[in-house]
C-alpha positions as CSV (number, residue, x, y, z in Angstrom):
1,M,-0.5,23.2,7.4
2,A,0.6,20.7,4.8
3,P,-1.9,19.7,2.2
4,V,-3.4,16.2,2.2
5,E,-1.5,14.0,-0.2
6,Q,-2.6,10.7,-1.7
7,W,0.2,8.2,-1.1
8,C,-1.3,5.1,-2.8
9,R,-4.5,3.0,-3.5
10,V,-4.5,-0.4,-1.9
11,R,-6.5,-3.3,-3.3
12,L,-6.9,-6.4,-1.1
13,L,-7.3,-9.6,-3.3
14,D,-8.4,-13.1,-2.4
15,A,-6.8,-16.3,-3.7
16,D,-8.6,-16.0,-7.0
17,G,-7.6,-12.4,-7.6
18,A,-11.0,-11.0,-6.8
19,E,-11.0,-7.7,-5.1
20,L,-12.2,-7.9,-1.5
21,A,-11.6,-4.3,-0.5
22,C,-10.0,-1.1,-1.7
23,C,-8.8,1.9,0.2
24,V,-6.7,5.0,-0.3
25,L,-3.8,5.8,2.0
26,E,-3.3,9.6,2.3
27,G,-2.2,12.1,4.9
28,L,-0.6,15.4,5.6
29,G,2.8,15.8,3.9
30,A,5.1,13.0,2.9
31,P,4.6,9.4,4.0
32,D,6.8,8.0,6.8
33,L,7.6,4.6,8.1
34,S,4.2,4.3,9.8
35,V,2.7,4.2,6.3
36,V,5.1,1.4,5.4
37,D,3.9,-0.5,8.5
38,D,0.3,0.0,7.4
39,V,1.1,-1.5,4.0
40,A,3.0,-4.4,5.5
41,R,0.0,-5.2,7.8
42,M,-2.4,-5.1,4.8
43,A,0.0,-7.4,2.9
44,L,0.1,-9.8,5.8
45,L,-3.7,-9.8,6.0
46,G,-3.9,-10.5,2.2
47,R,-1.5,-13.4,2.6
48,R,-3.5,-14.8,5.5
49,L,-6.6,-14.7,3.3
50,G,-4.7,-16.6,0.6
51,G,-4.3,-13.6,-1.7
52,G,-2.4,-10.4,-1.4
53,I,-2.4,-6.7,-2.1
54,V,-1.8,-4.6,-5.2
55,L,-0.8,-0.9,-4.8
56,G,-1.8,1.6,-7.4
57,N,-1.1,5.3,-7.9
58,V,2.0,5.0,-5.6
59,S,3.6,8.3,-4.9
60,P,7.4,8.6,-5.6
61,A,8.1,9.2,-1.9
62,L,6.2,6.1,-0.8
63,R,7.7,4.0,-3.5
64,A,11.2,5.0,-2.3
65,L,10.3,4.1,1.3
66,L,8.9,0.7,0.3
67,E,12.0,-0.1,-1.6
68,L,14.2,1.1,1.2
69,A,12.3,-1.1,3.7
70,G,12.6,-4.1,1.3
71,L,8.8,-4.6,1.3
72,G,8.1,-6.6,-1.8
73,V,4.5,-5.8,-2.8
74,Q,3.0,-5.8,-6.2
75,M,2.6,-2.3,-7.7
76,E,0.6,-1.3,-10.7
77,R,2.2,1.0,-13.3
């Protein structure tokens, strides 16, 4: 069985930049397009709340998928 890998940390921000929620996306093995879908849905929720999301500790595999999908989300270094 593949080990659990942390793909990224997601912070949901309101219009003022205050953190509303924080979660970690992780799973078995490498991320796939369903993880990109999850990130897109969280970004949409953030925009609906007037804010957005910021991704931290993004794995190289997820970063490549997000870039391939053209999902423009803010990522911390």
